[in-house]
N, C-alpha and C positions, 0 to 999 in steps of 0.2 A: 195797853201796854201788848205788843208785838213781845212773842218770845220765839226766838229762833233758836234748835237746841243744834247744836253740829257735832256731827258723830263721822268715823270711817271705816269702824271695823277693824282697822288693820293701820297699824301705824306709818309714818313715812310717804303719804301724801299727800303731805301740804295741806291739812285739817285747818292746824294755826293760824297758817297763812291766810286760806281763805275767811277765817273766823276774824281775825284783826283786821285787813284791808277791808272788809265789809263794812266792820263797825266804822272805820275811816270815813269810808264812802257813806253812810249814812248821816254821821258827824256832818260832815260837808256838805251833806242835803240840808242841813238845820235841823235834825234831830235832834232829840234828848237821847243820849245813849250809853248804855253800861254794857261793859263785855266783862262777862266772867271766867275765871282761870279754874272750870273744874274736871279738867286732866290731873286729878287728885296724884301725888306718889309719882308725879313728873309732870310738875309745873313749872313755862317756863316763857309763857305767853307773855310775858312783861319786858320778855327781851327782844320779842318781833316789834312790838310797840313803844322800843324807846322808854320805858317807865323805869324809872329808878324803884327796887325793890321797897314793897310798903313794909309798913313799922309792923303790920295787922295783918292780917291772912284770914282766907276762910277756916285754917284749923285752929286758929281763937277762936271763933266762934263757935266751931263744932266741939272744942273740950268745955265748955261751959255754955251750951245754946239758951238756957236759961237766965241767965245772969249776965253775958257779956252784949254788950251794946254793938248792934250788928251795923251801924252807920259809921263804925270807929275802921269797918273794911272797906269800905267804899273810899275811893279818893280821885281827887280829882288831874287831870293828867293836863301835857302840854300840849294836847289837841284840842281843840273848841269842842263843846257839847259832849265831849268822852270824856265818860268815869271808866274807872278799873279797879275791879276785885280779884286783886292776887291769891293763887292757889297757894297751894304750902306741898313742897316735894322733902320735907325734913321731920315732918310726925309720922311716928313707924305705924302703919296700919291704917293711915288716913283713909286709904282706896277703899278701904272695905266700911266701909260705913253702916252705923245699927239704922234700925227703920225709922227710932224718934230722932237723931240726926239727919236722916234725909227730911223726912218731913218738916222739922224744924226750920231748914235750911231752903225746902221750897216753898214755905210759906212767906218767909222773908223775902226773899228773891220776888214772889209775886206782887208784894206790898209796895215795890219801889214805885219811885215816882222819875216815869222816864218812858218815851215814848216807843223803844227796842231795846230788848234787851238780849243777848248773844250767850249762850252759853258755849262753849268749847269744852267739847267732852272727852274723855282718855279713848284710847284704842279701845277694841274689845266687846264683850256683850256680855261683861259684868252685871247683877243685876240693876244695881244703883245707875249705871250708867243705863244702862234702859229705862228705867224709870224717868232718871230727868228726861230723856229723848222724848218720852211719854206725855211731859209736858204741857208741850204742843201737838195739836195734831198734823205740823207742816213742817217737821224736822228737816233738816239739811243734814244728807248723807254725802259723803267727800268720797270720791274714789280716782286710782289712774288707771291706764289701759292695762297693767299687769293684770295676770290671773288669776294672782291671788289676793292682789286688791278687789276685783269684781266679784271674784267669788265670795270674800270677806263682807262684801258690801250686801251683795246675798243673803247670807247667813245674819248678820246684823239685822236686817228688816224681816228675815224670818222668825228671828230670836224675840223680835219686836212684839210682832205678832200673838206667837205664844204668852208673851208677858200680859197681852191684851187679855185672851183669852184666861189666864190666871189670874188676872184681877176681875174676871166675869162671873168665873165660876166660885161659888161660897162651898166652902172646904165640906164634906158632907156629902155636897152634890151627884146626882148622876153624872153630869159633864165633868164635875173634877174627878170623879173617879174614873172616868175613862180614859181621860189624860194621863191620869197616873198609871191605868193599867199598859198603856203603849209606853210610855217611859220604862216601864220595868222590864217588858219585852225587848228591851234594848235596841242595839243601832241597826239590825238590819230594817225597823222600819220609819228612819229617816226620811228618806223618799216620799213618802206619803203626803198624796193632794191636799192641801190644809181643805179646799173645797170638798172633797169628798168626807174627810172628817167632821167638817160641820155640818155636811149631810145626816151624818151619822148621829150626832150630838142634837140636832134640830127634832130626831125622832124620837130619842128617849128622856130630853130634857128640854123641852119648847121656852119655859122661862128663863133658865141660864143661857140657849140661844139667841132668844131676844135682846137680852140686857149686853152681850155679845154683839151683834149686829147695830145696835147704838151707840157704844164704844167705836167699833171699827168702823163705820162709816165716818167717822171725824178724821181719822186717819189717810192724812195725803201727803206722806214723805215727796220731798224734794232731792234732786239728785242733780250733783257737779260732777263732771271729769276731769281732773286736773294733771298735768305734767306732759301734755300728748307733746308728741313731736313730728305727727304727719297727720295730714285729713283722717286717714283708714283709722287711726286711737280714738276717733270718735263713736266707731261702729260699737265697741263695747257698750256704747247706752242700750241700744238696742236690745241687745242678749239678756242683760240686766231686766229691763223692760220686760221681756216676754217669759223669763222667768218667774218676775213677781205677779203678770199677771196669770201665769199656767195655777204654780205653784202654789203660792199665797193668796189669790184674787186680790192682790192690791194692786192701786192707781197710781204707778209713778210717774212726778212731774219732773222734767225736764229743766233745769235752771242755765243752764247753758257751760261751755268748754274752755279752760285755761291751757294756755302754751305753757311750756320751761320756757324762763327766761334768764338768759347769763347774768343780769343786774340783781336779782332776786340775792345772789350768795352775797354781793356787794351791799345792799341794801341790807342785808341781815348783820353783816358785819360794822356797818354804819350805827345798828338799831334805829332805822328809822322807817317807816313801812313804806313798801313799796311806791302806793297810791299817792305819796309825800316827796317820796325820794327820786319817783320817773314817772309823776302821772300819763303821760302821754306813752307811754308804753304799752305794749301788746296785751301784757298780763293784766295791766292799772285799768287797761279799756274793757277785758272783759269782767274784771270784778267790778267798774260802773254799770256796765248791761244788766249784772245778773242782779246788783244792787236794786236798779231801776225797777225790773220785773217785779221783786219782793215789795217795794212801794207801790207798784200798781195793782199788786193781788187785788184782786174782785169787785175793781173799778169797772171791769170789761163783763157785759152782758153776754158769758160762753159758758156753754155746758162744760161741764169737767171733763169729759170723753172730747170735746173739740178744743180745750186748752191743751190735753196732753198730747194731742196730734200735732198741733201746732208747736209747741213747745219742742218737739225733739225733732219737726222740720226746720227750724230757726235753727238750733245748738247744731248740725250738720252742717246748715249753710255758712254759719259764721266759722265752722272748722275751716271751711275751705278759704272764706274770705282773710280772718286772721293770720292764716299760712302763708298767704301772697303778703299781707301788710308785716309779718315778720322779716320776711326774707328785705324788705326793702328797710324796715327798722333793723336790722345787724348789719345791711350796708352802710346806713346815716352813720351807725356808731363806731366802725370800722375806719369812716373815712375823717368824723369827727375826733380820732383819738380816745373816747369814752373807752372802748373795749379793741385792747390789740390784738392783734393776729394768732399771739402766743394763746391768750386767753380764747381765743375763739377756739384755734386747735385743741387747747386743755376741756373747752366744752365738749368738743366733736367726740374726744376722747372720752370721758365720761358716761356719754351716752350710749356709745358704742356698749361700754362696758355694762352700761345698764339695759342694753336691747340683750346681748348675750345671756344675762342673768334672767331674761324674760324668758327667751327662747330655751332656758335649761329647765326653770320651771313650768312653762309649757310641755316639755318632754316626760316631766316627771310626772305632770298629772294625766297625761295622754297615757304613758304606764300603767298606773294607778285606775284608771279608767278601762282599760284593756281586760286587764287581772280580774277586774271587780265584774265585768261581763261575762269572763270567762269562767270565774266559780259560779256565778249564777246560773249559768247551761247545765254546769255539771249537778248542781240544785236540782 
């Protein structure tokens, strides 16, 4: 069974939209799919796929993992080949799982009979979210072009790497003590290069270093850039890639880009995934492309580096192609009456507000960076 954890590091980037529609795309391709809402504490994935609220949910299982029958929380949907596990936003503290609860849930999920299991994770870098993400070596990170979103995508992957470290270094080992000392010294060491840290760890604790390498060599996260408005927005993917390679030593593969679509709000209000509501839309076609890439993963005899280079080139090309297709698509919607001129104008206004918000965030971050640099020079 292929397990695909989907995370974002930041809310509001369309992570659940990607998770739900990928599940639909896989199901339409004839795969037996289970979609699990693990955004615990803020569960609403059932709305995206148009599923009635389930009688049983993850919360019921976690309240009594030893005795509750797990199959009760796996329900059929109206979409052929797709089953659903509902999250639970009504149980206080459910997002803060205990280790035994998390382990019990992971074991049950891994034992499911399916071709593909998609885990829609919560935003942020909570330990439980990182552990769910690391259930598979090929977790999917969703970002948008916004500065805060790209920064949080990088921070999420950085925390995932540190989580692999802690899983590799046993308590009391020289490597664990080295990490603890760094943590105690405070935020001034946050910008340390991970490769440099690993070089030091190799010197003091070769056994722990070897264990980390064995685990990290299976970690190949994949990226999706959502909510594009312009082909230039796709450039943020290269920034994330360069940061991951330089600071974390992580090889990041690009699965593709997805443009904003005015019909997505209509689709969500109708409680119909857009891949069903409007399968020919630019957004849906991007989802299908990403699903195809995942299904074809491993079929081609190409080196990891070669595949990564090709994935970024391909994503950039589709950013240009989809932009042209989007313009034609919007024109068709206007002429067909599906999208009124007023709705189009409202969409443009909302996008302009988003652009202004991004500019403010960018200026704020530039100001903080400038201040940090000037303080550094004083020291």
